[in-house]
C-alpha positions in Angstrom: 66.6 87.3 108.7 68.9 88.5 105.8 72.5 87.6 105.5 73.5 91.1 106.4 71.4 91.0 109.6 72.9 87.6 110.5 76.4 89.1 110.0 75.6 92.0 112.2 74.3 89.8 115.0 77.4 87.6 114.8 79.7 90.7 114.7 78.1 92.2 117.8 78.8 89.0 119.7 82.6 89.1 119.1 85.2 90.3 121.5 87.0 93.5 120.3 90.1 91.4 119.4 88.2 89.0 117.3 86.3 91.8 115.7 89.6 93.4 114.6 90.5 90.0 113.0 87.2 89.8 111.1 87.6 93.4 109.9 91.1 92.6 108.6 89.8 89.6 106.8 86.9 91.5 105.3 89.2 94.3 104.1 91.5 91.7 102.6 88.6 90.2 100.7 87.6 93.6 99.4 91.1 94.3 98.1 91.2 90.9 96.4 87.8 91.5 94.8 88.9 95.0 93.6 92.2 93.6 92.1 90.3 90.8 90.4 87.9 93.3 88.8 90.8 95.5 87.4 91.7 95.3 83.8 95.4 94.5 84.3 97.7 94.5 81.3 101.0 92.6 81.1 104.1 94.7 81.4 106.2 94.6 78.2 109.9 93.7 78.6 110.7 97.3 77.5 108.5 98.7 80.2 110.0 96.4 82.8 113.5 97.7 82.0 112.2 101.3 82.5 110.5 100.4 85.7 113.5 98.6 87.1 115.8 101.6 86.2 113.4 104.0 87.9 113.2 101.9 91.1 117.0 101.7 91.2 117.2 105.5 91.0 114.7 105.8 93.8 116.5 103.3 95.9 119.8 105.1 95.2 118.3 108.3 96.6 118.0 110.2 93.4 114.3 110.8 94.0 111.8 112.0 91.4 112.0 115.4 89.6 108.7 117.1 90.1 108.9 119.1 86.9 109.3 116.0 84.7 106.4 114.3 86.4 104.2 117.4 85.8 105.4 117.5 82.2 104.5 113.9 81.7 101.1 114.5 83.3 100.4 117.5 81.1 100.4 119.9 84.0 
């Protein structure tokens, strides 16, 4: 019996509540695996200042100007 087949048998024997917990754990592991495989770059101090200012504007209710986002994205 393969590992996948064993997992299916075990999953089928769980109560719905416990199955939800297992699904949550599996999804968490998948996210962790995806994050670990990403090529993450360090944020420079200059970028951190820009990000902090943008977050402060959003929290202050200023929102984001769609036209400037489109311009930045080349749309």
